[in-house]
C-alpha positions in Angstrom: -3.8 10.1 6.8 -4.7 7.4 4.4 -8.2 8.2 3.1 -10.2 11.3 2.1 -12.5 10.6 5.1 -9.5 10.9 7.5 -8.5 14.1 5.8 -12.0 15.6 6.2 -12.0 14.5 9.9 -8.5 16.1 10.2 -10.0 19.4 8.9 -12.9 19.1 11.2 -16.5 20.1 10.6 -18.3 22.1 9.3 -16.2 21.8 6.1 -18.1 20.5 3.1 -15.6 19.4 0.4 -16.1 18.5 -3.2 -13.3 16.1 -4.2 -12.8 14.6 -7.7 -10.3 11.8 -8.1 -8.7 12.3 -11.5 -6.9 9.4 -13.0 -4.4 11.2 -15.2 -2.5 9.9 -18.3 -5.6 8.2 -19.7 -3.8 8.3 -23.1 -1.1 5.9 -21.8 -3.5 3.0 -21.4 -0.7 0.3 -21.7 1.5 1.9 -19.0 -1.1 2.3 -16.3 -0.3 1.3 -12.7 -3.9 1.5 -11.4 -6.8 -0.1 -13.2 -9.9 1.8 -14.0 -11.8 -0.6 -11.7 -9.4 -0.1 -8.8 -9.6 3.7 -9.0 -13.4 3.6 -9.5 -13.8 1.3 -6.5 -11.6 3.5 -4.3 -13.6 6.6 -5.3 -16.9 4.9 -4.6 -15.7 3.6 -1.2 -14.6 7.1 -0.2 -17.6 8.9 -1.7 -15.5 10.7 -4.3 -16.3 11.6 -7.9 -14.0 9.9 -10.4 -12.9 10.7 -13.9 -10.0 9.5 -16.0 -8.3 12.4 -17.7 -5.5 13.1 -20.1 -3.5 16.4 -19.9 -1.9 15.5 -23.2 -5.2 15.2 -25.2 -7.3 17.3 -22.9 -9.9 14.5 -22.5 -12.2 15.0 -19.5 -10.1 17.9 -18.1 -12.9 20.5 -18.7 -15.5 17.9 -17.6 -13.7 17.5 -14.2 -14.1 21.2 -13.5 -17.7 21.2 -14.8 -18.5 18.2 -12.6 -17.0 20.0 -9.6 -18.9 23.2 -10.3 -22.2 21.2 -10.7 -21.7 19.5 -7.4 -21.0 22.8 -5.6 -24.1 24.3 -7.2 -26.2 21.3 -6.2 -25.0 21.6 -2.6 -25.9 25.3 -2.6 -29.4 24.6 -4.1 -30.0 21.9 -1.5 -29.0 24.2 1.4 -26.1 21.9 2.3 -23.6 24.7 1.5 -24.2 28.4 2.3 -22.1 30.6 0.0 -22.8 33.6 2.3 -21.2 31.9 5.3 -17.7 33.2 6.0 -15.2 30.4 5.3 -17.5 28.5 3.0 -14.8 28.7 0.3 -17.3 30.1 -2.2 -16.5 33.4 -4.0 -18.5 35.0 -6.7 -16.5 35.5 -9.8 -18.2 38.6 -11.1 -18.8 41.8 -9.2 -22.3 42.1 -10.6 -23.2 38.7 -9.2 -22.0 39.9 -5.8 -24.2 42.9 -6.0 -27.2 40.8 -6.8 -26.7 38.7 -3.7 -26.4 41.7 -1.3 -29.4 42.4 0.9 -31.5 45.4 -0.3 -30.3 48.7 1.2 -26.9 47.3 2.1 -24.1 49.5 0.8 -22.0 48.1 -2.0 -18.5 47.2 -1.0 -15.9 49.7 -2.1 -12.6 48.8 -3.6 -9.6 50.4 -2.1 -6.8 51.5 -4.2 -3.6 49.6 -3.7 -1.6 52.7 -4.4 0.1 51.4 -7.5 
Protein backbone atom coordinates (compact mmCIF):
# COMPACT_ATOMS: atom_id res chain seq x y z
CA UNK A 1 0.00 0.00 0.00
CA UNK A 2 1.44 3.31 -1.01
CA UNK A 3 -1.32 5.81 -0.42
CA UNK A 4 -4.04 6.55 2.13
CA UNK A 5 -6.63 5.81 -0.56
CA UNK A 6 -5.21 2.31 -1.03
CA UNK A 7 -5.27 1.85 2.74
CA UNK A 8 -8.94 2.85 2.90
CA UNK A 9 -9.72 0.48 0.02
CA UNK A 10 -7.87 -2.27 1.90
CA UNK A 11 -10.07 -1.65 4.94
CA UNK A 12 -13.14 -1.68 2.74
CA UNK A 13 -16.27 0.35 3.05
CA UNK A 14 -18.19 1.57 5.00
CA UNK A 15 -15.23 2.96 6.96
CA UNK A 16 -15.10 6.72 7.21
CA UNK A 17 -11.66 7.82 8.29
CA UNK A 18 -10.33 11.11 9.48
CA UNK A 19 -6.61 11.28 8.77
CA UNK A 20 -4.27 14.13 9.60
CA UNK A 21 -0.79 14.11 8.15
CA UNK A 22 1.48 15.64 10.81
CA UNK A 23 4.88 16.82 9.70
CA UNK A 24 6.82 16.51 12.95
CA UNK A 25 10.00 18.29 14.06
CA UNK A 26 8.87 21.67 12.77
CA UNK A 27 11.42 23.16 15.15
CA UNK A 28 14.28 21.62 13.10
CA UNK A 29 13.63 23.66 9.96
CA UNK A 30 17.20 23.35 8.65
CA UNK A 31 17.25 19.57 8.92
CA UNK A 32 14.02 18.80 7.11
CA UNK A 33 13.90 16.02 4.53
CA UNK A 34 10.45 16.86 3.16
CA UNK A 35 9.51 20.42 2.29
CA UNK A 36 6.29 22.01 3.48
CA UNK A 37 5.17 22.22 -0.15
CA UNK A 38 5.81 18.51 -0.80
CA UNK A 39 3.92 17.43 2.30
CA UNK A 40 1.10 19.88 1.65
CA UNK A 41 0.76 18.69 -1.94
CA UNK A 42 0.76 15.03 -0.85
CA UNK A 43 -1.96 15.76 1.71
CA UNK A 44 -4.07 17.60 -0.84
CA UNK A 45 -3.69 14.86 -3.48
CA UNK A 46 -4.76 12.23 -0.95
CA UNK A 47 -7.54 14.28 0.66
CA UNK A 48 -5.79 14.50 4.02
CA UNK A 49 -5.59 17.32 6.51
CA UNK A 50 -2.05 18.57 7.06
CA UNK A 51 -0.25 20.35 9.88
CA UNK A 52 3.38 20.81 10.72
CA UNK A 53 3.98 20.08 14.39
CA UNK A 54 6.74 20.09 16.96
CA UNK A 55 6.73 17.69 19.87
CA UNK A 56 9.60 19.67 21.38
CA UNK A 57 7.79 23.02 21.48
CA UNK A 58 4.24 21.66 21.39
CA UNK A 59 3.43 23.80 18.36
CA UNK A 60 0.25 22.62 16.60
CA UNK A 61 0.07 19.39 18.63
CA UNK A 62 -3.19 20.33 20.36
CA UNK A 63 -4.45 21.89 17.11
CA UNK A 64 -4.00 18.52 15.36
CA UNK A 65 -6.33 16.84 17.85
CA UNK A 66 -8.82 19.71 17.72
CA UNK A 67 -8.83 19.65 13.92
CA UNK A 68 -9.49 15.90 14.00
CA UNK A 69 -12.33 16.30 16.51
CA UNK A 70 -13.90 19.13 14.49
CA UNK A 71 -13.79 17.00 11.36
CA UNK A 72 -15.47 14.09 13.14
CA UNK A 73 -18.18 16.38 14.55
CA UNK A 74 -18.78 17.87 11.09
CA UNK A 75 -19.19 14.36 9.66
CA UNK A 76 -21.69 13.54 12.42
CA UNK A 77 -23.62 16.79 11.84
CA UNK A 78 -23.78 16.17 8.08
CA UNK A 79 -25.03 12.60 8.60
CA UNK A 80 -21.96 11.12 6.94
CA UNK A 81 -21.01 9.41 10.19
CA UNK A 82 -23.49 7.81 12.59
CA UNK A 83 -22.06 7.52 16.10
CA UNK A 84 -24.87 5.13 17.07
CA UNK A 85 -23.82 2.61 14.42
CA UNK A 86 -21.84 -0.27 15.87
CA UNK A 87 -18.31 -0.16 14.56
CA UNK A 88 -18.36 3.57 13.82
CA UNK A 89 -15.36 4.04 16.09
CA UNK A 90 -17.14 6.78 18.03
CA UNK A 91 -17.41 6.46 21.80
CA UNK A 92 -18.90 9.02 24.12
CA UNK A 93 -16.36 10.12 26.69
CA UNK A 94 -18.76 10.93 29.50
CA UNK A 95 -21.42 8.62 30.91
CA UNK A 96 -23.90 11.50 31.15
CA UNK A 97 -23.57 12.11 27.41
CA UNK A 98 -24.28 8.45 26.72
CA UNK A 99 -27.44 8.69 28.81
CA UNK A 100 -28.58 11.76 26.89
CA UNK A 101 -28.26 9.86 23.59
CA UNK A 102 -30.32 6.86 24.72
CA UNK A 103 -33.87 6.54 23.42
CA UNK A 104 -36.49 7.48 26.00
CA UNK A 105 -37.62 4.53 28.04
CA UNK A 106 -34.53 2.49 27.25
CA UNK A 107 -32.87 1.07 30.34
CA UNK A 108 -29.55 2.63 31.27
CA UNK A 109 -26.60 0.30 30.75
CA UNK A 110 -25.36 -1.24 33.97
CA UNK A 111 -21.70 -1.54 34.81
CA UNK A 112 -20.60 -4.93 35.97
CA UNK A 113 -18.03 -5.23 38.66
CA UNK A 114 -14.72 -6.64 37.58
CA UNK A 115 -14.36 -8.41 40.93
CA UNK A 116 -11.27 -6.47 41.92
